[in-house]
Every structure is written in structure tokens, then in C-alpha cells.
N, C-alpha and C positions, 0 to 999 in steps of 0.2 A: 298160304289161308290164315287169314288173321283170325286169333283169338277172340273170343267174348269176353269182356272185363266185367259182365253182368247178366246173369241168366235169373226168368221170375224161377224160383221156387214151386214145385209143384206146393210146395207145404204151405199156400198161401193164397185163399179165394183172391181171383181179379173184380177184386171187388172197391170201391170206394171206404176209407176206414173216418171215422167219427169225430178224428183225436186231434186235435189243437196244433198250430203251427209250432214246429221246436219239442214237441209230447214225443220222447224215445219210446212207448210201449211198443210203438207199429218196429223200430228197434226191435226188441228185446221178441215181440210177434214171431220175427224174422228170424233169431238169431234161433229159437227154439224147434222149429218147424224144417227150416233148412236143414239144424243137426239131424232130426228124423229121417227126413228126407234121403239125406244122405248115409243114414244110418239101414233105410231102404225099408222103414218100422209106421209109419202113417197109417198103414192099414190096421195098425195095431197098437198106437196109440187111443190114451183115453186119456184129455185132458178133464179138471176142474176148478169151474172157474167161478167166484162168489158175485158179491153186489159192488160196486165204482165202478173203478173205468173200466178195471176187466170182468163187469160183464158182457159185454158184447163181445167179446172172443171168441166163441163158437160161430161168430159172420162172418171172422177172418181167418180165422183156421183151419188146415182142411184136413183137421181129426175128428175123430168121436169127442163132444165137448154133452160135456153134465152143467146146465147151472146149480148152483148151492145158497145155501141161506149166507147172511151177511155173516163172514166169519169160520162159518163151518166148515168150508173145501177141504181141507183136510180130515177130517171126521169121514165126510162123506169118500175121498177119495181112498182114506183103510179098510172101509168095507169093498170098493169097487176092485182094490189091489188084492187081496183074501178072495172074492169067488173069480177074479182074471190073473191069477199068479203071474203069468205066464206073457202080459201081455205090459206094452212100458203107461205109465199113471205117473201124471207130473199137475201137481195146482198152479194153477198162477194166481198169485194174488198181492195185490197194494199194501201199505204201509199202515193208513187207514184199519182195512178189516180184518190184515194179519197180526197188525200189531197191539189192537185193542182192545177190536170185539171177539177178535178170536184168538185172544191170546193162550189161553187156555188150549182151543188146538191144536197145534202148535206146537206148543210144547211140549204136551201126552203122545200128541203120535212121533214126536219124534223121541222122547222116551219111554215108545215105548218099539222103537226099533223099524216103526214101521215100515216097509219095501216100496216109497215110492218119493217123491220128486218133487223136492217145491222150489215154484223162481219167483222172491220176494223182488217187487217194484218199489224202491222207498224215493221217492219224493218230496219227505219233507214235509208233508201235506197232504187233508181230504182234496180229490180231486172232482171226484162226478159231483158230489153232496153242495159245493159252495166255498172250497178253499179253507174250512176248517180245520185248526190248530191239530197235530198229529202226534200220536205219541211219537215220532221222530223230529216232530220240528226243532228248530234246533235254538238254541237260548239268544234269545232280543231278536225273535227273527215274526216278522208280522205272520198273523191272516185273518179273515175273520173273524174270527175268535181272542184275538189276539192280537189290536189292532195297535197296542206301543209298544207290542216284540213277546216272545214269552218270557214269564219271569219264574225263574226257576224257584223261585220261593213259595210261590204260589203254585207252581206246578209241576215242579219236579223238571228233571232232565231230562231230555230225548232217550228212549229203548236203541241200545246197541243189540240187536236180534242175532246177528252171526255169534256175538263174544257171549252171548247168552246162551244159544243155542248148542254152543261147542263143547260147553258142561257138561253134558248127559249124554253118558254114556250107549243109547242108541240111535244117535246121531255121529253117521260113518265120516261126512264130503258134507266139507260148512266151508266157502267161497263168500270174499265179497268182491263184484268188479265195479265199475264206474262206464255210463255210455256218451261218454262230453267228448272223445275223443277216437280218432282210429285205431290207435292199439288198444286203446280199451277194448271196442269195442269186439279186437279182433282175438282178447283174451278172456272175453265175455261169451265168446264159441268155444274159446277150449274148456271154459268150464260147462256149459251145457253141457258139450259134451262127456266130461268126467263125470257131471250128475249121471245123467244113461247110463252111462258105461258101469258105475257101481251099483245100481238097481237094476240091470242086467244077470250082475254075476251077480246077487242079491247077498249085500253084501247090510245092505240096512238103509235107514234114511238119508239122505241128499238133499243138498240147500246150498239155495244158487240169490244170492243175493246184486239186482241190479241199481247200484246211484245212479239214478234219474232225474231228469228236468221236468216241471212242470210249469211251464213259461206266463199260463195264463192267470195260475192262482196264485204266484209268486207276484207279479204287475211286473214280469219282464219282457222282452224284447227273448226272442230266439237267441241269440247270439249272444246276450246280456247273460240268460241263465244260462249256458256250459260256463262262461265264466264265475258263474254264483257255485255252480259242482266244482268244480277247478279252487276256490278260492275260500270256500267257505263249507261246506259239506267234507270234504276229500279230509281237507284236518279232522271232524271229527267221525268220519264210519273211514277210518285208512280201508282201500284192495288188499285183499291178503287171501292165503290160505289160511284158516284157524284150524281146519281137520283136514285129517287125509289118512285114505286106508294104508297109503305106502310113504 
């Protein structure tokens, strides 16, 4: 009897998403929920999603979800985890949300060693709100608010969130992965599982960054967006484990 090479995870609801062609949000959704399904934790997981492209996550993920104010998912998750210490709690956040509007929230949650997991989608731009320059937009990269390219003399340099959070004692596990290849996706799934394992062991704060594509706001085709990740994003945001409990 032939084994199936693909099965629909129970962690994803059978609905059509609103993501643009080539967007990698769907991949990260699948990795998180598939991992929870394999762990037998779908019924015990609580997700916190803020404004941005992450705002619709509750329509696609088959777990309990809370909607949060822009940037405030870590604050909400801190409260949820303290009330439900035995549940797996996670935030799902984009770069405009986490690295700008919610910078204080994520830094202080990590500094406190809050025992939840954050999954951070870094596509170097504000997605839902119109393609504006984000804190993660690359030097020289165009956006609707930097049409000649990001000028670091005026706007500063992109923020490397993993490197920043890894300096905090309360952050136990910090890893960056990339969603531009099958091998990268496989590594990303292992990182998701490790983040949840760290949380289950009550070791502290865990963080996984997904280097992701936003073809629509980059003005690229889905195929060209994959090349952009490899050629432009990964040299500035190199994948790797920045902090680990082992």
C-alpha cells in the first residue's frame, strides 16, 4: 500500500486564505499547527495574533486564538500564560508589529523570561497596511515610504531582532530560519518544535524568526521573491541558532 506524501493537518481549518500568491505566511501557519497536531496539543494551545497580516490567523489555525492590539501580543500572551501555565501559548507577529509598534512589548517579555513562544514573520516590510518601510527593511530597499530605497543616513539601519533578544537573560531559545527552500522549511519546523519543547519544560522565553517573502509589496513575482530572500535578505539576516538551553 502506498504511503501518502502529503496529508492535511488537523491544525489548519479547511478554508481559503486571503494571502497573496507567493506569501509565506501560509507555510509558517502550517508549520506551527502541524507541530502542535503532532504533539497532540491542538486542544491545549492558545495563540495571540495582533494587527497586520497576522490578524486573520484565527480564521486559519485550528486552535484557540486571541486578537490583540497592534504590537501588544506579548503582553496579552504574558497574561494568558500566567493564568494558564500548563497550556502552550504563542504569539504570531509580523515585523512591522513586533519590531516597531511592539518593540517594548517583545523586549520586556523576553527580559522577564515569560514562558511562551513567539513566531516572528520577517518580510522586511509592512504588509497589510500598504508596503511602508519597516524596521527590518533593508538598506536601499524600496517601499511606499522609501521610494528611492532606504537611506540609512536618515532612517537608520534595519533591526536584527534575534541578535537583540539573544542578549537578554530571560530569552532561552532564539533561532532564525528561512522559508525560501524545502530545506529551509524543514529546519523551520524543527525550530518550531524546539520552541514548544522549551516552553513545555518551563525553561523560559522562546523565539523563532521566519525570514519570509512579500512579493506583492516588494513588487516582485513569487519566484523572484524567493531569489530576493536568498540574495538580499539572508546576507543581512543569516539563519542560525543564536541562543539555546543546550
